[in-house]
C-alpha positions in Angstrom: -66.6 38.6 -57.9 -64.7 35.9 -55.5 -67.8 34.4 -53.9 -70.5 33.8 -56.6 -74.2 33.3 -56.8 -73.8 30.6 -54.7 -73.4 32.0 -51.8 -77.2 33.2 -52.0 -78.3 29.4 -52.3 -76.3 28.3 -49.4 -76.2 31.3 -46.9 -79.8 32.6 -47.9 -82.0 30.2 -49.0 -80.9 27.3 -46.9 -81.6 29.4 -44.3 -84.9 30.8 -44.8 -85.9 27.1 -46.1 -84.4 25.8 -42.8 -86.4 28.4 -40.7 -89.6 28.2 -42.6 -89.6 23.9 -42.0 -87.9 24.4 -38.2 -90.9 26.9 -36.9 -93.9 24.5 -36.8 -92.1 22.3 -34.6 -90.7 25.2 -32.6 -93.6 26.6 -32.1 -95.2 23.2 -30.4 -92.0 23.3 -28.4 -91.5 24.6 -24.9 -88.2 26.7 -25.8 -87.6 27.3 -30.0 -84.5 28.7 -30.6 -83.1 30.1 -33.8 -79.5 30.8 -33.7 -78.3 31.5 -37.3 -74.5 32.7 -38.4 -74.1 35.6 -40.1 -70.3 37.3 -40.4 -68.7 40.4 -39.9 -69.8 41.0 -43.6 -73.1 41.3 -42.0 -72.4 44.7 -40.9 -69.7 45.7 -43.8 -68.8 45.3 -47.6 -65.8 44.8 -49.2 -65.2 44.3 -52.9 -65.6 41.4 -55.0 -67.7 39.8 -52.4 -71.2 41.2 -53.7 -73.2 38.1 -53.4 -71.5 36.8 -49.8 -72.1 40.1 -48.5 -75.6 40.5 -49.4 -76.5 37.4 -48.2 -75.0 37.9 -44.7 -77.1 40.8 -44.5 -80.1 39.4 -45.6 -79.6 36.8 -42.8 -79.2 39.1 -40.7 -82.2 40.7 -41.7 -84.1 37.7 -42.0 -83.2 36.8 -38.5 -84.7 39.9 -37.2 -87.9 39.4 -38.7 -87.9 35.9 -37.2 -87.2 37.6 -33.7 -90.3 39.9 -33.7 -92.4 37.1 -35.6 -92.2 34.4 -33.2 -90.9 35.9 -29.9 -95.0 36.0 -28.5 -94.3 32.0 -29.1 -91.7 31.9 -26.6 -89.1 31.2 -29.9 -85.8 33.4 -29.7 -84.0 34.1 -33.0 -80.5 35.7 -32.9 -77.5 35.7 -35.4 -73.5 35.7 -34.9 -71.5 37.6 -36.7 -68.0 36.0 -36.8 -65.1 37.7 -38.1 -61.7 35.3 -39.2 -62.2 32.3 -38.3 -59.6 29.6 -39.1 -61.4 26.8 -40.6 -60.7 24.4 -43.8 -62.3 26.7 -46.1 -60.0 30.2 -44.7 -57.2 28.1 -44.4 -55.7 28.3 -47.7 -56.7 32.4 -47.9 -55.1 32.8 -44.9 -51.8 30.8 -46.0 -52.1 32.4 -49.5 -51.8 36.1 -47.8 -49.7 36.9 -44.8 -51.7 40.1 -44.2 -54.6 38.5 -43.5 -53.9 37.4 -39.9 -52.0 40.7 -39.1 -55.1 42.7 -40.5 -57.8 40.6 -38.6 -55.9 39.7 -35.4 -55.4 43.9 -35.2 -58.9 44.4 -35.3 -59.7 41.5 -32.6 -60.1 42.3 -29.2 -58.2 39.0 -27.8 -55.5 39.9 -30.7 -56.3 36.4 -32.8 -58.3 34.8 -34.8 -61.4 32.6 -33.9 -61.4 29.2 -33.7 -64.4 27.2 -34.4 -64.5 26.5 -31.0 -65.2 30.2 -30.1 -68.6 29.9 -32.4 -69.5 26.8 -30.9 -69.6 28.1 -27.3 -71.2 31.3 -28.1 -74.4 29.2 -30.1 -74.3 26.9 -27.1 -75.1 29.8 -24.9 -78.2 30.9 -27.1 -79.2 27.6 -27.1 -79.5 27.3 -23.3 -82.2 28.7 -20.4 -79.6 31.2 -20.0 -79.8 32.1 -23.6 -83.6 32.5 -22.9 -83.8 36.2 -22.6 -81.5 37.0 -25.6 -83.5 37.9 -28.9 -81.7 38.9 -31.9 -78.6 40.5 -30.1 -75.4 40.3 -32.8 -72.7 38.7 -30.9 -69.2 39.5 -32.4 -68.2 41.8 -35.4 
Protein backbone atom coordinates (compact mmCIF):
# COMPACT_ATOMS: atom_id res chain seq x y z
CA UNK A 1 0.00 0.00 0.00
CA UNK A 2 1.26 3.43 -0.93
CA UNK A 3 -0.37 5.01 2.11
CA UNK A 4 0.52 2.98 5.17
CA UNK A 5 -0.99 2.43 8.55
CA UNK A 6 0.33 5.81 9.74
CA UNK A 7 -2.53 7.31 7.73
CA UNK A 8 -4.88 6.02 10.40
CA UNK A 9 -2.89 7.78 13.12
CA UNK A 10 -2.77 11.13 11.34
CA UNK A 11 -6.11 11.16 9.54
CA UNK A 12 -8.35 9.42 12.05
CA UNK A 13 -6.87 9.06 15.51
CA UNK A 14 -5.71 12.68 15.62
CA UNK A 15 -9.11 13.96 14.47
CA UNK A 16 -10.86 11.78 17.06
CA UNK A 17 -8.59 12.86 19.90
CA UNK A 18 -8.73 16.56 19.01
CA UNK A 19 -12.50 16.45 18.74
CA UNK A 20 -12.82 14.68 22.08
CA UNK A 21 -10.56 17.27 23.73
CA UNK A 22 -12.38 20.21 22.15
CA UNK A 23 -15.97 19.14 22.86
CA UNK A 24 -16.15 20.35 26.48
CA UNK A 25 -14.85 23.78 25.42
CA UNK A 26 -17.18 23.94 22.43
CA UNK A 27 -20.16 23.15 24.65
CA UNK A 28 -19.26 26.20 26.75
CA UNK A 29 -19.06 28.48 23.71
CA UNK A 30 -21.93 30.29 22.09
CA UNK A 31 -21.31 28.73 18.67
CA UNK A 32 -19.02 25.77 18.47
CA UNK A 33 -17.73 24.60 15.10
CA UNK A 34 -15.90 21.46 14.03
CA UNK A 35 -14.54 21.30 10.49
CA UNK A 36 -12.70 18.15 9.51
CA UNK A 37 -10.83 17.50 6.31
CA UNK A 38 -11.86 14.41 4.44
CA UNK A 39 -10.86 13.67 0.89
CA UNK A 40 -12.48 12.65 -2.34
CA UNK A 41 -11.39 9.26 -1.04
CA UNK A 42 -14.00 9.67 1.72
CA UNK A 43 -16.45 8.57 -0.99
CA UNK A 44 -14.28 6.55 -3.34
CA UNK A 45 -11.59 3.90 -3.13
CA UNK A 46 -8.44 3.22 -5.09
CA UNK A 47 -5.78 0.57 -5.38
CA UNK A 48 -2.85 0.74 -2.97
CA UNK A 49 -4.70 3.24 -0.77
CA UNK A 50 -6.34 0.97 1.79
CA UNK A 51 -5.28 2.68 5.02
CA UNK A 52 -5.70 6.19 3.60
CA UNK A 53 -9.14 5.45 2.17
CA UNK A 54 -10.22 3.75 5.39
CA UNK A 55 -9.07 6.73 7.44
CA UNK A 56 -10.94 9.21 5.25
CA UNK A 57 -14.15 7.13 5.24
CA UNK A 58 -13.87 7.02 9.03
CA UNK A 59 -13.48 10.81 9.27
CA UNK A 60 -16.74 11.14 7.34
CA UNK A 61 -18.52 8.78 9.73
CA UNK A 62 -17.04 10.43 12.80
CA UNK A 63 -18.08 13.88 11.61
CA UNK A 64 -21.64 12.75 10.87
CA UNK A 65 -21.85 11.26 14.36
CA UNK A 66 -20.46 14.44 15.95
CA UNK A 67 -23.02 16.52 14.06
CA UNK A 68 -25.87 14.39 15.41
CA UNK A 69 -24.51 14.25 18.96
CA UNK A 70 -23.55 17.92 19.27
CA UNK A 71 -26.24 19.74 17.32
CA UNK A 72 -28.39 20.09 20.44
CA UNK A 73 -25.57 22.18 21.94
CA UNK A 74 -25.46 24.53 18.95
CA UNK A 75 -22.27 22.90 17.67
CA UNK A 76 -21.99 22.18 13.98
CA UNK A 77 -19.72 19.49 12.57
CA UNK A 78 -18.78 19.43 8.89
CA UNK A 79 -16.21 17.81 6.69
CA UNK A 80 -14.70 18.97 3.44
CA UNK A 81 -13.85 16.56 0.65
CA UNK A 82 -11.16 18.13 -1.48
CA UNK A 83 -10.15 16.52 -4.72
CA UNK A 84 -6.63 17.02 -6.01
CA UNK A 85 -5.05 19.98 -4.23
CA UNK A 86 -1.62 21.33 -5.18
CA UNK A 87 0.52 21.24 -2.02
CA UNK A 88 4.08 20.43 -1.08
CA UNK A 89 2.96 16.86 -0.47
CA UNK A 90 1.19 16.41 -3.81
CA UNK A 91 3.58 18.35 -6.06
CA UNK A 92 6.05 15.43 -6.47
CA UNK A 93 3.22 13.09 -7.51
CA UNK A 94 1.89 15.68 -9.93
CA UNK A 95 5.36 16.20 -11.43
CA UNK A 96 6.02 12.45 -11.71
CA UNK A 97 2.78 11.65 -13.53
CA UNK A 98 1.70 13.94 -16.38
CA UNK A 99 -1.64 12.15 -16.53
CA UNK A 100 -2.43 13.11 -12.93
CA UNK A 101 -3.24 16.72 -13.73
CA UNK A 102 -5.26 15.80 -16.81
CA UNK A 103 -7.23 13.13 -14.92
CA UNK A 104 -8.19 15.41 -12.03
CA UNK A 105 -8.83 18.57 -14.07
CA UNK A 106 -11.26 16.59 -16.25
CA UNK A 107 -13.13 15.63 -13.09
CA UNK A 108 -13.19 19.21 -11.82
CA UNK A 109 -16.18 21.39 -12.67
CA UNK A 110 -13.87 24.40 -12.85
CA UNK A 111 -11.22 22.61 -14.94
CA UNK A 112 -8.25 23.00 -12.62
CA UNK A 113 -6.56 21.47 -9.62
CA UNK A 114 -7.45 22.95 -6.27
CA UNK A 115 -5.28 25.28 -4.26
CA UNK A 116 -4.96 25.41 -0.46
CA UNK A 117 -6.78 28.76 -0.54
CA UNK A 118 -9.84 27.01 -1.96
CA UNK A 119 -10.03 24.78 1.09
CA UNK A 120 -9.30 27.68 3.46
CA UNK A 121 -12.20 29.66 1.98
CA UNK A 122 -14.61 26.76 2.50
CA UNK A 123 -13.44 26.34 6.09
CA UNK A 124 -13.77 30.07 6.71
CA UNK A 125 -17.38 30.01 5.52
CA UNK A 126 -18.25 27.10 7.81
CA UNK A 127 -16.65 28.85 10.79
CA UNK A 128 -18.56 32.10 10.34
CA UNK A 129 -22.14 32.96 11.21
CA UNK A 130 -23.00 32.28 7.56
CA UNK A 131 -22.20 28.63 8.14
CA UNK A 132 -24.29 28.30 11.29
CA UNK A 133 -27.15 26.47 9.56
CA UNK A 134 -24.91 23.95 7.85
CA UNK A 135 -24.35 20.75 9.69
CA UNK A 136 -22.47 17.88 8.16
CA UNK A 137 -22.78 18.61 4.49
CA UNK A 138 -19.78 17.43 2.63
CA UNK A 139 -18.25 20.16 0.56
CA UNK A 140 -16.39 19.13 -2.53
CA UNK A 141 -15.92 15.77 -4.16
